[in-house]
C-alpha positions as CSV (number, residue, x, y, z in Angstrom):
1,M,18.3,11.7,11.8
2,N,21.4,13.1,13.3
3,I,22.1,16.9,13.3
4,D,25.7,18.2,12.9
5,I,23.7,21.6,12.5
6,K,24.5,24.0,15.7
7,L,20.9,24.9,16.7
8,G,20.6,28.2,17.9
9,V,17.5,30.9,18.4
10,A,16.8,34.4,17.2
11,S,15.3,37.6,18.1
12,A,15.5,41.7,17.3
13,A,15.8,44.3,19.6
14,T,12.8,46.5,19.2
15,Q,10.5,43.0,19.3
16,I,11.4,41.9,22.4
17,E,13.0,44.9,24.6
18,G,10.1,47.2,25.4
19,G,10.7,50.5,26.7
20,G,9.8,54.1,24.9
21,F,12.3,55.1,22.4
22,S,11.8,57.5,19.6
23,H,12.2,55.1,16.4
24,T,10.6,54.5,13.4
25,W,8.3,51.9,14.9
26,S,7.2,53.5,18.1
27,D,6.3,56.2,15.7
28,W,4.7,53.8,12.9
29,Y,2.3,52.6,16.4
30,E,1.5,56.2,17.2
31,K,0.2,56.6,13.5
32,G,-2.1,53.5,13.8
33,H,-0.6,51.3,11.7
34,I,-0.1,48.4,14.0
35,K,-3.1,45.7,13.1
36,D,-3.8,44.7,16.7
37,G,-3.5,48.4,18.1
38,T,-0.3,46.5,20.3
39,N,2.4,48.8,21.3
40,P,6.2,47.8,20.8
41,S,7.0,49.9,24.2
42,R,5.4,46.9,25.7
43,A,6.8,43.7,23.9
44,C,8.4,40.7,25.9
45,D,10.0,43.1,28.8
46,H,13.2,41.9,28.1
47,L,14.8,45.2,29.3
48,N,13.8,44.1,32.5
49,R,13.5,40.2,32.4
50,W,16.9,39.8,30.1
51,K,18.7,37.6,32.8
52,E,15.2,35.2,33.1
53,D,15.1,34.9,29.1
54,I,18.8,34.3,29.0
55,D,18.7,31.6,31.8
56,L,15.6,30.1,30.2
57,M,17.9,29.7,27.0
58,A,20.5,27.5,29.0
59,E,18.3,25.7,30.5
60,M,17.0,24.5,27.5
61,G,20.5,23.9,26.1
62,I,20.6,26.6,23.7
63,T,24.2,27.7,22.8
64,F,24.0,29.9,19.9
65,Y,21.6,33.0,20.0
66,R,21.3,35.7,17.3
67,L,20.5,39.1,19.0
68,S,20.2,43.0,17.6
69,I,21.3,46.2,19.3
70,E,18.6,48.8,19.3
71,W,20.5,52.4,17.5
72,A,17.8,55.0,18.9
73,R,18.5,53.2,22.4
74,L,22.3,53.6,21.8
75,E,22.0,56.8,19.6
76,P,18.9,58.6,21.0
77,Q,20.5,62.0,19.3
78,E,22.8,62.1,16.5
79,G,26.9,61.9,17.7
80,S,25.1,61.2,21.7
81,Y,25.4,57.9,22.9
82,D,23.9,56.7,26.0
83,E,26.2,55.0,28.4
84,S,23.5,53.3,30.0
85,A,22.3,51.7,27.4
86,V,25.9,50.3,26.5
87,K,26.1,49.3,29.9
88,W,23.1,47.2,29.3
89,Y,24.1,45.8,26.7
90,R,27.2,44.8,27.8
91,R,25.7,43.1,31.0
92,L,23.3,40.8,28.6
93,L,26.7,40.2,26.6
94,E,28.7,39.2,29.1
95,Y,25.7,37.0,31.1
96,M,25.3,34.9,27.7
97,K,28.9,34.6,27.8
98,K,28.8,33.1,31.3
99,K,25.8,30.6,30.8
100,G,28.0,29.6,27.3
101,I,25.8,31.2,24.7
102,T,27.6,32.5,22.1
103,P,25.9,35.8,20.5
104,L,25.8,36.4,16.9
105,L,25.5,40.6,17.0
106,T,23.0,42.1,14.3
107,L,23.7,46.0,13.9
108,H,20.2,47.1,12.1
109,H,17.2,45.0,12.6
110,F,14.6,47.0,10.6
111,T,14.3,50.0,13.2
112,N,16.1,53.4,12.5
113,P,16.2,56.6,15.3
114,L,13.8,59.1,14.2
115,W,16.7,61.5,13.5
116,F,17.7,59.4,11.3
117,E,14.6,58.7,9.5
118,N,14.1,62.7,9.3
119,M,17.5,62.7,7.6
120,G,16.0,60.5,5.1
121,G,17.4,56.9,6.3
122,F,18.9,54.5,4.0
123,A,17.2,56.5,1.1
124,E,19.8,58.7,1.1
125,P,23.5,57.9,-0.3
126,A,25.1,60.4,1.7
127,N,23.6,58.9,4.9
128,I,25.9,55.6,4.2
129,S,28.3,57.7,6.2
130,V,26.2,57.7,9.5
131,Y,25.2,54.5,9.4
132,L,28.7,53.6,9.3
133,G,29.7,55.9,12.2
134,F,26.9,54.0,14.6
135,V,28.8,50.3,13.0
136,E,32.2,51.7,14.5
137,Y,31.0,53.0,17.9
138,A,29.1,49.6,18.4
139,V,32.1,47.5,17.4
140,R,34.3,49.9,19.6
141,Q,32.1,49.2,22.7
142,F,31.2,45.4,22.0
143,G,33.8,44.1,20.0
144,D,35.6,42.2,23.2
145,L,32.3,40.5,23.9
146,T,31.5,39.1,20.3
147,D,33.7,38.2,17.5
148,E,30.3,37.8,15.2
149,Y,28.7,40.4,13.3
150,V,25.2,40.8,11.2
151,T,25.7,43.9,9.3
152,I,21.4,44.6,8.1
153,N,18.6,42.3,8.6
154,E,16.8,41.8,5.6
155,P,17.4,45.0,3.2
156,N,14.9,43.9,0.6
157,V,12.3,43.4,2.8
158,F,13.3,46.8,4.7
159,A,12.9,48.4,1.3
160,V,10.0,46.3,-0.6
161,M,7.9,47.0,2.6
162,G,8.6,50.2,3.7
163,Y,9.1,51.7,0.1
164,F,7.3,49.8,-2.4
165,N,4.7,48.1,-0.5
166,G,4.3,51.1,2.1
167,V,3.0,48.7,5.1
168,F,6.5,49.5,6.8
169,P,8.0,52.7,7.9
170,P,8.1,55.3,6.2
171,G,5.2,53.8,4.4
172,L,6.2,55.1,0.9
173,R,5.3,53.5,-2.9
174,S,7.6,54.1,-5.2
175,M,9.7,51.5,-7.0
176,L,12.4,53.9,-7.7
177,T,12.8,54.5,-3.7
178,A,12.9,51.2,-3.0
179,F,15.5,50.2,-5.4
180,R,17.6,53.3,-4.0
181,V,17.1,51.8,-0.6
182,Q,18.3,48.3,-1.6
183,S,21.5,50.2,-3.6
184,V,22.6,52.4,-0.4
185,M,22.0,49.5,2.4
186,A,24.1,46.9,-0.1
187,A,26.7,49.8,0.3
188,C,26.6,49.8,3.4
189,H,26.9,46.2,4.3
190,I,30.1,46.2,2.0
191,K,31.6,49.4,3.9
192,A,30.9,47.9,7.1
193,Y,32.1,44.7,6.2
194,S,35.4,46.0,5.3
195,L,35.0,48.5,8.3
196,I,34.6,45.4,10.9
197,H,37.5,43.6,10.0
198,D,39.9,46.6,9.6
199,L,38.7,48.3,13.3
200,R,38.7,44.5,15.4
201,K,42.6,43.7,13.7
202,K,43.6,47.1,14.6
203,M,41.9,46.2,18.3
204,G,44.0,43.0,18.3
205,Y,40.9,40.7,17.7
206,A,42.0,37.9,15.0
207,N,38.5,35.9,14.9
208,T,36.1,37.8,13.3
209,K,33.0,36.6,11.3
210,V,31.1,39.4,9.2
211,G,27.8,38.3,7.0
212,F,24.1,40.1,6.1
213,A,21.1,38.1,6.9
214,H,19.4,38.2,3.7
215,H,15.8,36.9,3.2
216,A,15.8,34.4,0.3
217,R,12.4,32.8,-1.2
218,V,11.5,30.5,-3.8
219,F,9.8,32.3,-6.6
220,M,7.8,29.5,-9.2
221,P,5.5,30.5,-11.5
222,K,2.1,29.8,-11.2
223,S,1.8,27.8,-14.6
224,K,5.0,27.2,-16.1
225,W,3.7,26.8,-19.3
226,N,2.4,30.3,-19.5
227,L,5.5,32.5,-20.7
228,W,3.9,35.9,-18.8
229,H,4.4,33.6,-15.6
230,R,7.7,32.7,-16.3
231,L,9.0,36.2,-17.1
232,C,7.3,37.7,-14.3
233,T,9.3,34.9,-12.2
234,C,12.3,36.0,-13.7
235,L,11.7,39.7,-13.0
236,V,10.4,39.6,-9.4
237,S,13.1,36.9,-8.6
238,R,15.7,39.4,-9.9
239,M,14.1,42.7,-8.0
240,F,13.5,41.4,-4.6
241,Q,16.5,39.2,-4.4
242,N,19.0,38.0,-6.9
243,A,20.3,41.4,-7.7
244,L,20.8,42.5,-3.8
245,T,22.7,38.8,-3.5
246,R,25.1,39.7,-5.9
247,A,25.7,43.1,-4.8
248,C,26.4,42.4,-0.9
249,L,28.3,39.4,-1.4
250,K,30.4,40.3,-4.6
251,G,29.8,43.9,-4.7
252,R,28.8,43.8,-8.3
253,F,25.6,46.0,-8.9
254,I,23.4,45.0,-11.8
255,F,20.1,46.1,-12.9
256,P,17.9,47.5,-11.0
257,L,20.2,48.4,-8.5
258,K,23.3,51.1,-8.6
259,K,26.9,51.6,-6.8
260,Y,27.2,54.6,-4.8
261,G,30.5,55.6,-4.1
262,V,33.9,53.4,-4.9
263,I,33.1,49.9,-4.2
264,R,35.6,47.2,-5.4
265,Q,34.1,44.0,-6.6
266,G,35.5,41.3,-4.3
267,E,34.1,38.7,-1.5
268,Y,31.9,40.9,1.2
269,A,30.7,37.1,3.5
270,D,32.4,35.0,6.0
271,F,29.6,33.2,6.2
272,L,25.9,32.8,4.4
273,G,23.0,34.3,6.4
274,L,19.9,33.1,4.8
275,N,16.2,33.8,6.3
276,Y,14.0,31.9,5.0
277,Y,10.3,31.0,5.2
278,T,8.2,30.6,1.8
279,R,7.7,29.8,-1.5
280,S,6.2,32.6,-3.7
281,T,3.8,31.7,-6.7
282,V,3.8,34.6,-9.5
283,S,1.8,35.2,-12.1
284,S,2.2,38.9,-12.4
285,L,4.7,41.5,-10.9
286,G,3.5,40.6,-7.6
287,D,3.4,37.9,-4.8
288,G,0.9,34.7,-4.7
289,V,0.6,31.8,-3.1
290,R,-0.7,28.5,-4.3
291,E,-3.8,26.7,-4.0
292,N,-3.9,23.6,-1.6
293,V,-0.9,23.8,-0.6
294,P,-0.1,24.0,3.6
295,I,-0.1,27.6,5.0
296,N,1.0,29.2,8.5
297,D,-1.7,31.1,10.5
298,L,-0.7,34.3,8.5
299,G,-1.2,32.2,5.0
300,W,2.2,31.8,4.1
301,E,3.5,28.7,1.9
302,I,4.9,26.0,4.1
303,F,7.3,24.7,1.6
304,P,10.5,23.2,3.3
305,E,12.5,21.7,0.2
306,G,12.7,25.8,-0.6
307,I,15.1,26.3,2.5
308,A,17.8,24.0,0.6
309,I,17.0,25.5,-2.7
310,C,17.8,29.1,-1.6
311,A,20.8,27.8,0.6
312,G,21.9,26.3,-2.3
313,E,21.5,29.4,-4.8
314,L,23.9,30.8,-2.2
315,Y,26.4,28.7,-2.0
316,K,26.4,28.5,-6.0
317,L,27.8,31.9,-6.0
318,L,30.3,32.3,-2.9
319,K,31.9,29.5,-1.4
320,R,31.3,29.9,2.3
321,P,29.9,28.5,5.7
322,I,26.0,28.6,5.7
323,Y,24.4,29.8,8.8
324,I,20.4,29.8,8.5
325,T,19.7,33.1,10.6
326,E,16.3,32.9,10.9
327,N,13.7,30.0,10.1
328,G,10.5,29.5,11.4
329,T,6.4,29.9,11.5
330,C,3.5,31.8,12.7
331,D,2.0,28.9,14.4
332,N,-0.6,30.8,17.6
333,N,-1.3,27.2,18.6
334,D,1.7,25.7,18.7
335,L,-0.2,22.7,16.3
336,F,2.6,22.0,13.7
337,R,5.9,24.0,14.4
338,C,7.1,20.8,15.8
339,R,6.7,19.0,12.0
340,Y,7.6,22.7,10.4
341,I,11.4,22.5,12.2
342,Y,11.7,18.8,11.8
343,D,11.0,19.5,8.1
344,H,13.2,22.0,7.4
345,L,16.5,20.5,9.3
346,K,15.4,17.4,7.2
347,A,16.1,19.4,4.0
348,L,19.3,20.8,5.1
349,V,20.6,17.5,6.4
350,D,19.6,15.8,3.2
351,S,21.2,18.9,1.0
352,G,24.9,18.1,1.8
353,L,25.2,21.9,1.8
354,P,27.8,23.1,4.5
355,V,25.1,24.4,6.8
356,E,27.0,25.0,10.0
357,R,23.9,26.7,12.3
358,Y,19.9,27.0,12.2
359,Y,18.8,29.7,14.1
360,H,15.1,29.2,14.8
361,W,13.0,32.3,14.5
362,C,11.8,32.8,17.3
363,F,13.0,32.7,21.3
364,T,9.7,33.9,22.5
365,D,6.8,35.3,20.8
366,N,7.3,38.8,20.3
367,F,6.1,42.1,19.0
368,E,5.6,41.0,15.1
369,W,5.9,44.3,13.3
370,C,2.8,45.2,11.7
371,E,1.0,42.0,13.0
372,G,1.6,43.3,16.7
373,E,1.1,40.7,19.3
374,S,-1.0,38.5,17.1
375,A,1.5,36.6,15.4
376,R,3.3,33.8,17.2
377,F,6.6,32.7,16.3
378,G,8.4,31.4,19.7
379,L,9.0,28.4,21.0
380,I,8.3,29.8,24.3
381,S,4.8,31.3,24.8
382,V,4.9,34.9,26.7
383,D,1.4,36.2,28.3
384,Y,1.6,39.8,27.3
385,E,-0.3,41.0,30.3
386,T,1.8,39.1,33.0
387,Q,4.9,38.7,30.9
388,K,5.2,35.0,31.7
389,R,7.1,32.5,29.8
390,T,6.1,29.3,29.2
391,I,7.9,26.7,27.1
392,K,5.4,25.2,24.3
393,K,5.4,21.6,23.0
394,S,7.5,22.8,20.1
395,G,10.2,24.5,22.5
396,Q,10.5,21.1,24.4
397,F,11.3,19.2,20.9
398,Y,14.1,21.5,20.4
399,S,15.8,21.2,23.5
400,V,15.8,17.6,23.3
401,M,17.1,17.5,19.8
402,I,19.8,19.4,21.2
403,K,20.4,17.5,23.9
404,N,20.6,14.3,21.8
405,K,22.1,16.0,18.8
406,G,19.5,15.0,16.5
407,I,15.5,13.3,16.3
408,T,15.1,9.6,17.5
409,S,11.9,8.0,16.0
410,E,10.8,7.7,19.6
411,M,11.2,11.8,19.1
412,F,9.8,12.0,15.9
413,N,6.6,9.7,17.1
414,E,6.2,12.1,20.3
415,Y,6.7,15.6,18.8
416,V,5.9,15.1,15.1
417,T,3.8,12.7,13.9
418,P,1.0,14.0,15.4
419,Q,0.9,17.1,14.0
420,K,-0.4,18.1,10.6
421,Y,-0.2,21.2,8.6
422,R,-3.0,23.3,8.0
423,D,-4.3,24.2,4.5
């Protein structure tokens, strides 16, 4: 199978950097909400091992890396920026360029500084301007080192997990607040999209690409013959992703979202960023997993054809190049990750859609939010006690795919054939 898609890897600052910063996830740990009791201040110690990690990427032939910056590190107090943090990120980005690795810079990936959270965070429309102030600062500091930006990662997951299910900070359970957060974050993306383009044009940079990383999944009724299941599927899909998709990509706010401020309908993405992991089986106003299907180590269904379905839905709405900004699986013993990667890439290749990039989630094992260090998604194994990095079998497979620009029958027999999904 030939693969014309450019293969890269992804990560998030809070999940890999380590270091003690005053942000929502360090606070969430202090309140005892991390399942295995691990602390994000350790993570992968990327703050100190960044050069080792970039060297390892280069050794594997990886030339595209989606990374994020830690807002709380750069702006520990409102309006007060840490120059040493700026210098650290600049060294990182400069070294990536030296190694031939193209950065896709994410400006917000789940974590708020506590001072911003204490102001109400993204639940307060008045805070849109605060977020835009950080965006402007980041673009001014790093605009000479990267042309490509993700404004916000998975605003729907951020809203649902933090303000409806209550398992992410701040731990609220309010549907109305969750919708307000989605609405505010959509406005943040749209305004940041325009701001980044305008600012970089004034700075003299011609090549700018801006998008957001949208978490989308396939929603299917448990029984297609059951009218209630079908109605719930439509409602859940709209509330979780479809309304947000239209708001962020086209500036069109439909129920249950609300438009805050002056936002014109238009086109607000230079690429379609898709984070895809699973399918949801719906029998009520909630989430479910179908029986007798392959699952990963967190119990998520493995449904490879869904990645093409979700990408196709985005492309119908807006004709832009598609970036798979995240795709990967929790496979703690690396028993089926090679097959997972192959099956999802094959679905994309067979779709005929203009998929330009695929960023595997993630490069190294990392601090996986509420799961802590117990859930392993990486191509690289991390021994958290020693911080030793070891390339997994799946990492070897990924590296060879990049080198060969595809998968030969010999590669398939060596890496994919021996692997089976769990059920």
